[in-house]
Jmol script that loads the backbone (N, CA, C; Angstrom):
load data "model"
ATOM      1  N   ASP A   1     102.036  79.123  92.478  1.00  0.00           N
ATOM      2  CA  ASP A   1     103.530  78.675  92.420  1.00  0.00           C
ATOM      3  C   ASP A   1     104.371  79.776  92.953  1.00  0.00           C
ATOM      4  N   LEU A   2     104.160  81.029  92.694  1.00  0.00           N
ATOM      5  CA  LEU A   2     104.962  82.193  93.093  1.00  0.00           C
ATOM      6  C   LEU A   2     104.892  82.114  94.727  1.00  0.00           C
ATOM      7  N   LEU A   3     103.776  82.106  95.255  1.00  0.00           N
ATOM      8  CA  LEU A   3     103.658  82.080  96.738  1.00  0.00           C
ATOM      9  C   LEU A   3     104.485  80.886  97.318  1.00  0.00           C
ATOM     10  N   LEU A   4     104.203  79.744  96.787  1.00  0.00           N
ATOM     11  CA  LEU A   4     105.012  78.603  97.387  1.00  0.00           C
ATOM     12  C   LEU A   4     106.476  78.689  97.189  1.00  0.00           C
ATOM     13  N   SER A   5     106.997  79.392  96.173  1.00  0.00           N
ATOM     14  CA  SER A   5     108.411  79.468  95.943  1.00  0.00           C
ATOM     15  C   SER A   5     109.082  80.626  96.705  1.00  0.00           C
ATOM     16  N   ASN A   6     108.184  81.408  97.440  1.00  0.00           N
ATOM     17  CA  ASN A   6     108.541  82.636  98.104  1.00  0.00           C
ATOM     18  C   ASN A   6     109.303  83.704  97.245  1.00  0.00           C
ATOM     19  N   SER A   7     108.794  83.711  95.998  1.00  0.00           N
ATOM     20  CA  SER A   7     109.423  84.689  95.076  1.00  0.00           C
ATOM     21  C   SER A   7     108.571  85.898  94.801  1.00  0.00           C
ATOM     22  N   CYS A   8     107.400  86.031  95.646  1.00  0.00           N
ATOM     23  CA  CYS A   8     106.573  87.222  95.583  1.00  0.00           C
ATOM     24  C   CYS A   8     106.143  87.603  97.002  1.00  0.00           C
ATOM     25  N   ILE A   9     105.693  88.918  97.096  1.00  0.00           N
ATOM     26  CA  ILE A   9     105.109  89.411  98.166  1.00  0.00           C
ATOM     27  C   ILE A   9     103.718  89.930  97.909  1.00  0.00           C
ATOM     28  N   PRO A  10     102.708  89.188  98.302  1.00  0.00           N
ATOM     29  CA  PRO A  10     101.311  89.713  97.962  1.00  0.00           C
ATOM     30  C   PRO A  10     100.970  90.991  98.629  1.00  0.00           C
ATOM     31  N   PHE A  11     100.292  91.792  98.027  1.00  0.00           N
ATOM     32  CA  PHE A  11      99.898  93.119  98.545  1.00  0.00           C
ATOM     33  C   PHE A  11      98.510  92.762  99.476  1.00  0.00           C
ATOM     34  N   LEU A  12      98.578  93.020 100.723  1.00  0.00           N
ATOM     35  CA  LEU A  12      97.555  92.618 101.555  1.00  0.00           C
ATOM     36  C   LEU A  12      96.499  93.764 101.753  1.00  0.00           C
ATOM     37  N   GLY A  13      96.674  94.915 101.258  1.00  0.00           N
ATOM     38  CA  GLY A  13      95.751  96.004 101.387  1.00  0.00           C
ATOM     39  C   GLY A  13      94.497  95.959 100.539  1.00  0.00           C
ATOM     40  N   SER A  14      94.372  94.827  99.902  1.00  0.00           N
ATOM     41  CA  SER A  14      93.272  94.786  98.928  1.00  0.00           C
ATOM     42  C   SER A  14      92.051  93.914  99.326  1.00  0.00           C
ATOM     43  N   THR A  15      91.983  93.779 100.631  1.00  0.00           N
ATOM     44  CA  THR A  15      90.873  92.857 101.063  1.00  0.00           C
ATOM     45  C   THR A  15      89.459  93.301 100.760  1.00  0.00           C
ATOM     46  N   GLU A  16      89.319  94.576 100.423  1.00  0.00           N
ATOM     47  CA  GLU A  16      88.001  95.041 100.074  1.00  0.00           C
ATOM     48  C   GLU A  16      87.563  94.708  98.645  1.00  0.00           C
ATOM     49  N   GLY A  17      88.390  94.076  97.810  1.00  0.00           N
ATOM     50  CA  GLY A  17      88.006  93.815  96.443  1.00  0.00           C
ATOM     51  C   GLY A  17      87.968  95.196  95.680  1.00  0.00           C
ATOM     52  N   LEU A  18      88.944  95.927  95.558  1.00  0.00           N
ATOM     53  CA  LEU A  18      88.913  97.434  95.198  1.00  0.00           C
ATOM     54  C   LEU A  18      89.026  97.573  93.662  1.00  0.00           C
ATOM     55  N   ASP A  19      89.046  96.498  92.908  1.00  0.00           N
ATOM     56  CA  ASP A  19      89.039  96.619  91.502  1.00  0.00           C
ATOM     57  C   ASP A  19      90.146  97.547  90.894  1.00  0.00           C
ATOM     58  N   PHE A  20      91.364  97.078  90.963  1.00  0.00           N
ATOM     59  CA  PHE A  20      92.464  97.833  90.593  1.00  0.00           C
ATOM     60  C   PHE A  20      92.398  98.202  89.069  1.00  0.00           C
ATOM     61  N   ARG A  21      92.777  99.433  88.626  1.00  0.00           N
ATOM     62  CA  ARG A  21      92.521  99.810  87.250  1.00  0.00           C
ATOM     63  C   ARG A  21      93.714 100.381  86.590  1.00  0.00           C
ATOM     64  N   THR A  22      94.632 101.001  87.297  1.00  0.00           N
ATOM     65  CA  THR A  22      95.767 101.593  86.731  1.00  0.00           C
ATOM     66  C   THR A  22      96.989 101.653  87.640  1.00  0.00           C
ATOM     67  N   LEU A  23      98.113 101.609  87.053  1.00  0.00           N
ATOM     68  CA  LEU A  23      99.365 101.566  87.851  1.00  0.00           C
ATOM     69  C   LEU A  23     100.353 102.685  87.362  1.00  0.00           C
ATOM     70  N   LEU A  24     101.139 103.177  88.208  1.00  0.00           N
ATOM     71  CA  LEU A  24     102.242 104.184  87.894  1.00  0.00           C
ATOM     72  C   LEU A  24     103.427 103.732  88.660  1.00  0.00           C
ATOM     73  N   LEU A  25     104.513 103.248  87.990  1.00  0.00           N
ATOM     74  CA  LEU A  25     105.696 102.839  88.600  1.00  0.00           C
ATOM     75  C   LEU A  25     106.656 104.003  88.736  1.00  0.00           C
ATOM     76  N   ASP A  26     107.074 104.322  89.898  1.00  0.00           N
ATOM     77  CA  ASP A  26     108.111 105.430  90.118  1.00  0.00           C
ATOM     78  C   ASP A  26     109.367 104.745  90.590  1.00  0.00           C
ATOM     79  N   GLU A  27     110.236 104.260  89.717  1.00  0.00           N
ATOM     80  CA  GLU A  27     111.447 103.519  90.069  1.00  0.00           C
ATOM     81  C   GLU A  27     112.450 104.320  90.678  1.00  0.00           C
ATOM     82  N   GLU A  28     112.472 105.617  90.430  1.00  0.00           N
ATOM     83  CA  GLU A  28     113.566 106.525  90.997  1.00  0.00           C
ATOM     84  C   GLU A  28     113.344 106.579  92.523  1.00  0.00           C
ATOM     85  N   ARG A  29     112.124 106.624  92.935  1.00  0.00           N
ATOM     86  CA  ARG A  29     111.762 106.707  94.400  1.00  0.00           C
ATOM     87  C   ARG A  29     111.358 105.375  95.001  1.00  0.00           C
ATOM     88  N   GLY A  30     111.357 104.294  94.310  1.00  0.00           N
ATOM     89  CA  GLY A  30     111.012 103.020  94.631  1.00  0.00           C
ATOM     90  C   GLY A  30     109.569 102.868  95.245  1.00  0.00           C
ATOM     91  N   ARG A  31     108.575 103.442  94.364  1.00  0.00           N
ATOM     92  CA  ARG A  31     107.167 103.535  94.729  1.00  0.00           C
ATOM     93  C   ARG A  31     106.303 102.977  93.654  1.00  0.00           C
ATOM     94  N   LEU A  32     105.156 102.550  93.942  1.00  0.00           N
ATOM     95  CA  LEU A  32     104.138 102.115  93.014  1.00  0.00           C
ATOM     96  C   LEU A  32     102.812 102.802  93.385  1.00  0.00           C
ATOM     97  N   LEU A  33     102.170 103.460  92.489  1.00  0.00           N
ATOM     98  CA  LEU A  33     100.893 104.057  92.756  1.00  0.00           C
ATOM     99  C   LEU A  33      99.907 103.188  92.045  1.00  0.00           C
ATOM    100  N   ILE A  34      98.845 102.910  92.760  1.00  0.00           N
ATOM    101  CA  ILE A  34      97.699 102.047  92.131  1.00  0.00           C
ATOM    102  C   ILE A  34      96.430 102.777  92.206  1.00  0.00           C
ATOM    103  N   GLY A  35      95.772 102.868  91.073  1.00  0.00           N
ATOM    104  CA  GLY A  35      94.470 103.448  91.108  1.00  0.00           C
ATOM    105  C   GLY A  35      93.385 102.271  91.202  1.00  0.00           C
ATOM    106  N   ALA A  36      92.423 102.471  91.950  1.00  0.00           N
ATOM    107  CA  ALA A  36      91.452 101.398  92.277  1.00  0.00           C
ATOM    108  C   ALA A  36      90.094 102.131  92.322  1.00  0.00           C
ATOM    109  N   LYS A  37      89.078 101.302  92.737  1.00  0.00           N
ATOM    110  CA  LYS A  37      87.658 101.815  92.988  1.00  0.00           C
ATOM    111  C   LYS A  37      87.731 102.730  94.336  1.00  0.00           C
ATOM    112  N   ASP A  38      87.507 103.998  94.040  1.00  0.00           N
ATOM    113  CA  ASP A  38      87.373 104.880  95.105  1.00  0.00           C
ATOM    114  C   ASP A  38      88.711 105.061  96.022  1.00  0.00           C
ATOM    115  N   HIS A  39      89.835 104.566  95.490  1.00  0.00           N
ATOM    116  CA  HIS A  39      91.079 104.723  96.279  1.00  0.00           C
ATOM    117  C   HIS A  39      92.336 104.901  95.371  1.00  0.00           C
ATOM    118  N   ILE A  40      93.263 105.430  95.930  1.00  0.00           N
ATOM    119  CA  ILE A  40      94.617 105.625  95.366  1.00  0.00           C
ATOM    120  C   ILE A  40      95.565 105.004  96.448  1.00  0.00           C
ATOM    121  N   PHE A  41      96.428 104.082  95.999  1.00  0.00           N
ATOM    122  CA  PHE A  41      97.414 103.481  96.921  1.00  0.00           C
ATOM    123  C   PHE A  41      98.765 103.940  96.471  1.00  0.00           C
ATOM    124  N   LEU A  42      99.669 104.183  97.561  1.00  0.00           N
ATOM    125  CA  LEU A  42     101.055 104.445  97.263  1.00  0.00           C
ATOM    126  C   LEU A  42     101.837 103.381  98.020  1.00  0.00           C
ATOM    127  N   LEU A  43     102.587 102.530  97.339  1.00  0.00           N
ATOM    128  CA  LEU A  43     103.247 101.468  98.007  1.00  0.00           C
ATOM    129  C   LEU A  43     104.704 101.613  97.790  1.00  0.00           C
ATOM    130  N   ASN A  44     105.401 100.973  98.672  1.00  0.00           N
ATOM    131  CA  ASN A  44     106.855 100.756  98.722  1.00  0.00           C
ATOM    132  C   ASN A  44     107.337  99.591  97.955  1.00  0.00           C
ATOM    133  N   LEU A  45     108.127  99.713  96.875  1.00  0.00           N
ATOM    134  CA  LEU A  45     108.506  98.605  96.038  1.00  0.00           C
ATOM    135  C   LEU A  45     109.327  97.412  96.740  1.00  0.00           C
ATOM    136  N   VAL A  46     109.942  97.806  97.838  1.00  0.00           N
ATOM    137  CA  VAL A  46     110.812  96.772  98.554  1.00  0.00           C
ATOM    138  C   VAL A  46     109.860  96.009  99.285  1.00  0.00           C
ATOM    139  N   ASP A  47     108.720  96.534  99.983  1.00  0.00           N
ATOM    140  CA  ASP A  47     107.800  95.739 100.716  1.00  0.00           C
ATOM    141  C   ASP A  47     106.464  96.429 100.504  1.00  0.00           C
ATOM    142  N   LEU A  48     105.763  95.827  99.693  1.00  0.00           N
ATOM    143  CA  LEU A  48     104.375  96.398  99.405  1.00  0.00           C
ATOM    144  C   LEU A  48     103.477  96.616 100.560  1.00  0.00           C
ATOM    145  N   ASN A  49     103.700  95.935 101.708  1.00  0.00           N
ATOM    146  CA  ASN A  49     102.862  96.082 102.839  1.00  0.00           C
ATOM    147  C   ASN A  49     103.316  96.966 103.930  1.00  0.00           C
ATOM    148  N   LYS A  50     104.601  97.570 103.529  1.00  0.00           N
ATOM    149  CA  LYS A  50     105.134  98.483 104.641  1.00  0.00           C
ATOM    150  C   LYS A  50     104.771  99.927 104.259  1.00  0.00           C
ATOM    151  N   ASN A  51     104.271 100.655 105.281  1.00  0.00           N
ATOM    152  CA  ASN A  51     103.972 102.076 105.162  1.00  0.00           C
ATOM    153  C   ASN A  51     103.003 102.325 103.952  1.00  0.00           C
ATOM    154  N   VAL A  52     101.932 101.574 103.732  1.00  0.00           N
ATOM    155  CA  VAL A  52     101.180 101.769 102.697  1.00  0.00           C
ATOM    156  C   VAL A  52     100.270 103.069 102.940  1.00  0.00           C
ATOM    157  N   LYS A  53     100.268 103.879 101.840  1.00  0.00           N
ATOM    158  CA  LYS A  53      99.522 105.219 102.035  1.00  0.00           C
ATOM    159  C   LYS A  53      98.236 104.892 101.146  1.00  0.00           C
ATOM    160  N   LYS A  54      97.027 105.398 101.672  1.00  0.00           N
ATOM    161  CA  LYS A  54      95.933 105.183 100.905  1.00  0.00           C
ATOM    162  C   LYS A  54      95.020 106.438 100.974  1.00  0.00           C
ATOM    163  N   ILE A  55      94.556 106.887  99.820  1.00  0.00           N
ATOM    164  CA  ILE A  55      93.623 108.030  99.696  1.00  0.00           C
ATOM    165  C   ILE A  55      92.280 107.484  99.348  1.00  0.00           C
ATOM    166  N   TYR A  56      91.249 107.813 100.080  1.00  0.00           N
ATOM    167  CA  TYR A  56      89.889 107.483  99.831  1.00  0.00           C
ATOM    168  C   TYR A  56      89.312 108.644  99.007  1.00  0.00           C
ATOM    169  N   TRP A  57      88.930 108.390  97.743  1.00  0.00           N
ATOM    170  CA  TRP A  57      88.317 109.406  96.877  1.00  0.00           C
ATOM    171  C   TRP A  57      87.147 108.874  96.211  1.00  0.00           C
ATOM    172  N   PRO A  58      85.939 108.901  96.862  1.00  0.00           N
ATOM    173  CA  PRO A  58      84.674 108.344  96.286  1.00  0.00           C
ATOM    174  C   PRO A  58      84.132 109.436  95.356  1.00  0.00           C
ATOM    175  N   ALA A  59      83.130 109.011  94.544  1.00  0.00           N
ATOM    176  CA  ALA A  59      82.323 109.867  93.827  1.00  0.00           C
ATOM    177  C   ALA A  59      81.363 110.618  94.778  1.00  0.00           C
ATOM    178  N   ALA A  60      80.997 111.800  94.445  1.00  0.00           N
ATOM    179  CA  ALA A  60      79.939 112.497  95.280  1.00  0.00           C
ATOM    180  C   ALA A  60      78.720 111.657  95.289  1.00  0.00           C
ATOM    181  N   LYS A  61      78.070 111.788  96.410  1.00  0.00           N
ATOM    182  CA  LYS A  61      76.815 110.999  96.666  1.00  0.00           C
ATOM    183  C   LYS A  61      75.760 111.416  95.679  1.00  0.00           C
ATOM    184  N   GLU A  62      75.636 112.637  95.338  1.00  0.00           N
ATOM    185  CA  GLU A  62      74.656 113.103  94.391  1.00  0.00           C
ATOM    186  C   GLU A  62      74.918 112.400  92.877  1.00  0.00           C
ATOM    187  N   LYS A  63      76.207 112.223  92.642  1.00  0.00           N
ATOM    188  CA  LYS A  63      76.485 111.692  91.340  1.00  0.00           C
ATOM    189  C   LYS A  63      76.256 110.120  91.351  1.00  0.00           C
ATOM    190  N   VAL A  64      76.518 109.502  92.503  1.00  0.00           N
ATOM    191  CA  VAL A  64      76.196 108.066  92.643  1.00  0.00           C
ATOM    192  C   VAL A  64      74.611 107.886  92.586  1.00  0.00           C
ATOM    193  N   GLU A  65      73.899 108.664  93.057  1.00  0.00           N
ATOM    194  CA  GLU A  65      72.485 108.575  93.035  1.00  0.00           C
ATOM    195  C   GLU A  65      71.917 108.785  91.558  1.00  0.00           C
ATOM    196  N   LEU A  66      72.522 109.688  90.898  1.00  0.00           N
ATOM    197  CA  LEU A  66      72.092 109.924  89.447  1.00  0.00           C
ATOM    198  C   LEU A  66      72.410 108.746  88.627  1.00  0.00           C
ATOM    199  N   CYS A  67      73.641 108.200  88.933  1.00  0.00           N
ATOM    200  CA  CYS A  67      74.189 107.040  88.165  1.00  0.00           C
ATOM    201  C   CYS A  67      73.092 105.801  88.379  1.00  0.00           C
ATOM    202  N   LYS A  68      72.728 105.611  89.616  1.00  0.00           N
ATOM    203  CA  LYS A  68      71.850 104.529  89.906  1.00  0.00           C
ATOM    204  C   LYS A  68      70.488 104.835  89.256  1.00  0.00           C
ATOM    205  N   LEU A  69      69.986 106.083  89.280  1.00  0.00           N
ATOM    206  CA  LEU A  69      68.746 106.380  88.606  1.00  0.00           C
ATOM    207  C   LEU A  69      68.790 106.129  86.997  1.00  0.00           C
ATOM    208  N   ALA A  70      69.918 106.201  86.495  1.00  0.00           N
ATOM    209  CA  ALA A  70      70.261 105.987  85.126  1.00  0.00           C
ATOM    210  C   ALA A  70      70.244 104.450  84.764  1.00  0.00           C
ATOM    211  N   GLY A  71      70.017 103.577  85.836  1.00  0.00           N
ATOM    212  CA  GLY A  71      70.026 102.184  85.622  1.00  0.00           C
ATOM    213  C   GLY A  71      71.295 101.441  85.660  1.00  0.00           C
ATOM    214  N   LYS A  72      72.327 102.232  86.142  1.00  0.00           N
ATOM    215  CA  LYS A  72      73.742 101.582  86.341  1.00  0.00           C
ATOM    216  C   LYS A  72      73.710 100.723  87.635  1.00  0.00           C
ATOM    217  N   ASP A  73      74.627  99.725  87.633  1.00  0.00           N
ATOM    218  CA  ASP A  73      74.792  98.950  88.804  1.00  0.00           C
ATOM    219  C   ASP A  73      75.545  99.793  89.907  1.00  0.00           C
ATOM    220  N   ALA A  74      75.087  99.850  91.124  1.00  0.00           N
ATOM    221  CA  ALA A  74      75.598 100.594  92.176  1.00  0.00           C
ATOM    222  C   ALA A  74      76.990 100.109  92.598  1.00  0.00           C
ATOM    223  N   HIS A  75      77.258  98.840  92.499  1.00  0.00           N
ATOM    224  CA  HIS A  75      78.572  98.153  92.892  1.00  0.00           C
ATOM    225  C   HIS A  75      79.593  98.267  91.887  1.00  0.00           C
ATOM    226  N   THR A  76      79.224  98.161  90.645  1.00  0.00           N
ATOM    227  CA  THR A  76      80.210  97.920  89.635  1.00  0.00           C
ATOM    228  C   THR A  76      80.386  99.088  88.667  1.00  0.00           C
ATOM    229  N   GLU A  77      79.464 100.066  88.621  1.00  0.00           N
ATOM    230  CA  GLU A  77      79.577 101.178  87.800  1.00  0.00           C
ATOM    231  C   GLU A  77      79.472 102.550  88.440  1.00  0.00           C
ATOM    232  N   CYS A  78      78.829 102.659  89.569  1.00  0.00           N
ATOM    233  CA  CYS A  78      78.569 103.956  90.265  1.00  0.00           C
ATOM    234  C   CYS A  78      79.642 104.251  91.309  1.00  0.00           C
ATOM    235  N   ALA A  79      80.867 104.343  90.943  1.00  0.00           N
ATOM    236  CA  ALA A  79      81.878 104.688  91.926  1.00  0.00           C
ATOM    237  C   ALA A  79      82.889 105.603  91.203  1.00  0.00           C
ATOM    238  N   ASN A  80      84.001 105.960  91.812  1.00  0.00           N
ATOM    239  CA  ASN A  80      85.038 106.675  91.235  1.00  0.00           C
ATOM    240  C   ASN A  80      86.170 105.693  90.905  1.00  0.00           C
ATOM    241  N   PHE A  81      86.155 105.147  89.699  1.00  0.00           N
ATOM    242  CA  PHE A  81      87.259 104.339  89.271  1.00  0.00           C
ATOM    243  C   PHE A  81      88.414 105.132  88.782  1.00  0.00           C
ATOM    244  N   ILE A  82      89.529 105.064  89.452  1.00  0.00           N
ATOM    245  CA  ILE A  82      90.662 105.837  89.142  1.00  0.00           C
ATOM    246  C   ILE A  82      91.288 105.277  87.814  1.00  0.00           C
ATOM    247  N   ARG A  83      91.405 106.075  86.718  1.00  0.00           N
ATOM    248  CA  ARG A  83      91.735 105.692  85.403  1.00  0.00           C
ATOM    249  C   ARG A  83      93.058 106.210  84.960  1.00  0.00           C
ATOM    250  N   VAL A  84      93.419 107.416  85.523  1.00  0.00           N
ATOM    251  CA  VAL A  84      94.634 108.143  85.012  1.00  0.00           C
ATOM    252  C   VAL A  84      95.554 108.416  86.273  1.00  0.00           C
ATOM    253  N   LEU A  85      96.708 107.982  86.227  1.00  0.00           N
ATOM    254  CA  LEU A  85      97.848 108.362  87.144  1.00  0.00           C
ATOM    255  C   LEU A  85      99.017 108.739  86.212  1.00  0.00           C
ATOM    256  N   GLN A  86      99.312 110.137  86.097  1.00  0.00           N
ATOM    257  CA  GLN A  86     100.235 110.654  85.261  1.00  0.00           C
ATOM    258  C   GLN A  86     101.228 111.566  86.103  1.00  0.00           C
ATOM    259  N   PRO A  87     102.534 111.322  86.013  1.00  0.00           N
ATOM    260  CA  PRO A  87     103.437 112.192  86.649  1.00  0.00           C
ATOM    261  C   PRO A  87     103.297 113.697  86.163  1.00  0.00           C
ATOM    262  N   TYR A  88     103.215 114.646  87.087  1.00  0.00           N
ATOM    263  CA  TYR A  88     103.100 115.954  86.798  1.00  0.00           C
ATOM    264  C   TYR A  88     104.444 116.670  86.952  1.00  0.00           C
ATOM    265  N   ASN A  89     105.017 116.585  88.059  1.00  0.00           N
ATOM    266  CA  ASN A  89     106.366 117.059  88.421  1.00  0.00           C
ATOM    267  C   ASN A  89     106.939 116.219  89.520  1.00  0.00           C
ATOM    268  N   ARG A  90     108.057 116.531  90.037  1.00  0.00           N
ATOM    269  CA  ARG A  90     108.652 115.793  91.090  1.00  0.00           C
ATOM    270  C   ARG A  90     107.838 115.490  92.358  1.00  0.00           C
ATOM    271  N   THR A  91     106.863 116.391  92.628  1.00  0.00           N
ATOM    272  CA  THR A  91     106.135 116.277  93.843  1.00  0.00           C
ATOM    273  C   THR A  91     104.613 115.887  93.747  1.00  0.00           C
ATOM    274  N   HIS A  92     104.165 115.901  92.458  1.00  0.00           N
ATOM    275  CA  HIS A  92     102.748 115.769  92.184  1.00  0.00           C
ATOM    276  C   HIS A  92     102.375 114.793  91.125  1.00  0.00           C
ATOM    277  N   VAL A  93     101.313 114.035  91.175  1.00  0.00           N
ATOM    278  CA  VAL A  93     100.756 113.202  90.122  1.00  0.00           C
ATOM    279  C   VAL A  93      99.404 113.803  89.822  1.00  0.00           C
ATOM    280  N   TYR A  94      99.169 113.723  88.464  1.00  0.00           N
ATOM    281  CA  TYR A  94      97.821 114.134  88.026  1.00  0.00           C
ATOM    282  C   TYR A  94      96.944 112.847  87.937  1.00  0.00           C
ATOM    283  N   VAL A  95      95.809 112.999  88.595  1.00  0.00           N
ATOM    284  CA  VAL A  95      94.935 111.777  88.767  1.00  0.00           C
ATOM    285  C   VAL A  95      93.435 112.101  88.290  1.00  0.00           C
ATOM    286  N   CYS A  96      92.868 111.169  87.585  1.00  0.00           N
ATOM    287  CA  CYS A  96      91.548 111.326  87.170  1.00  0.00           C
ATOM    288  C   CYS A  96      90.720 110.066  87.403  1.00  0.00           C
ATOM    289  N   GLY A  97      89.487 110.204  87.653  1.00  0.00           N
ATOM    290  CA  GLY A  97      88.568 109.047  88.053  1.00  0.00           C
ATOM    291  C   GLY A  97      87.330 109.263  87.333  1.00  0.00           C
ATOM    292  N   THR A  98      86.555 108.257  87.280  1.00  0.00           N
ATOM    293  CA  THR A  98      85.227 108.223  86.418  1.00  0.00           C
ATOM    294  C   THR A  98      84.220 109.047  87.222  1.00  0.00           C
ATOM    295  N   GLY A  99      84.239 109.090  88.548  1.00  0.00           N
ATOM    296  CA  GLY A  99      83.210 109.963  89.342  1.00  0.00           C
ATOM    297  C   GLY A  99      81.789 109.570  89.045  1.00  0.00           C
ATOM    298  N   ALA A 100      81.552 108.290  88.953  1.00  0.00           N
ATOM    299  CA  ALA A 100      80.237 107.769  88.659  1.00  0.00           C
ATOM    300  C   ALA A 100      79.607 108.421  87.405  1.00  0.00           C
ATOM    301  N   PHE A 101      80.428 108.354  86.332  1.00  0.00           N
ATOM    302  CA  PHE A 101      79.923 108.908  85.131  1.00  0.00           C
ATOM    303  C   PHE A 101      79.890 110.437  85.052  1.00  0.00           C
ATOM    304  N   HIS A 102      80.709 111.076  85.992  1.00  0.00           N
ATOM    305  CA  HIS A 102      80.919 112.526  85.950  1.00  0.00           C
ATOM    306  C   HIS A 102      82.402 112.688  86.346  1.00  0.00           C
ATOM    307  N   PRO A 103      83.336 112.575  85.333  1.00  0.00           N
ATOM    308  CA  PRO A 103      84.719 112.476  85.598  1.00  0.00           C
ATOM    309  C   PRO A 103      85.205 113.644  86.359  1.00  0.00           C
ATOM    310  N   LEU A 104      86.225 113.394  87.154  1.00  0.00           N
ATOM    311  CA  LEU A 104      86.858 114.335  87.915  1.00  0.00           C
ATOM    312  C   LEU A 104      88.400 114.095  87.939  1.00  0.00           C
ATOM    313  N   CYS A 105      89.127 115.204  88.122  1.00  0.00           N
ATOM    314  CA  CYS A 105      90.622 115.119  88.093  1.00  0.00           C
ATOM    315  C   CYS A 105      91.209 116.070  89.167  1.00  0.00           C
ATOM    316  N   GLY A 106      92.381 115.760  89.577  1.00  0.00           N
ATOM    317  CA  GLY A 106      92.965 116.512  90.548  1.00  0.00           C
ATOM    318  C   GLY A 106      94.533 116.119  90.605  1.00  0.00           C
ATOM    319  N   TYR A 107      95.194 116.937  91.480  1.00  0.00           N
ATOM    320  CA  TYR A 107      96.647 116.625  91.660  1.00  0.00           C
ATOM    321  C   TYR A 107      96.834 116.106  93.110  1.00  0.00           C
ATOM    322  N   VAL A 108      97.693 115.053  93.153  1.00  0.00           N
ATOM    323  CA  VAL A 108      98.056 114.424  94.446  1.00  0.00           C
ATOM    324  C   VAL A 108      99.445 114.754  94.792  1.00  0.00           C
ATOM    325  N   GLU A 109      99.674 115.414  95.943  1.00  0.00           N
ATOM    326  CA  GLU A 109     101.017 115.581  96.390  1.00  0.00           C
ATOM    327  C   GLU A 109     101.573 114.254  96.998  1.00  0.00           C
ATOM    328  N   LEU A 110     102.784 113.859  96.415  1.00  0.00           N
ATOM    329  CA  LEU A 110     103.263 112.632  96.983  1.00  0.00           C
ATOM    330  C   LEU A 110     104.233 112.731  98.113  1.00  0.00           C
ATOM    331  N   GLY A 111     104.578 113.960  98.664  1.00  0.00           N
ATOM    332  CA  GLY A 111     105.353 114.092  99.873  1.00  0.00           C
ATOM    333  C   GLY A 111     104.693 113.427 101.092  1.00  0.00           C
TER     334      GLY A 111
END
end "model"
wireframe off; spacefill off
backbone 0.3
color backbone group
């Protein structure tokens, strides 16, 4: 119904089925950060498909192999699912992912 009424703009960058996990709204700058499977997206709130920035952040190959050896599903469990997007300061966001059952965190510069 929303598409038919032209009252929404679908995000077209998700064609890979990226399993979105967490969101961070930055109203002050008109941005939306999305944590997904192996990716972090930075979107413009006015037009979600304009100037999309994407960071590819997969789990280390060794960690993925260990995850598979532990009997986990390679497609649904052995990836870096971004779970934390937390503002740190005006220029950085603190980000954490599952890292194929070996959590990892870092800072992303938004500039």
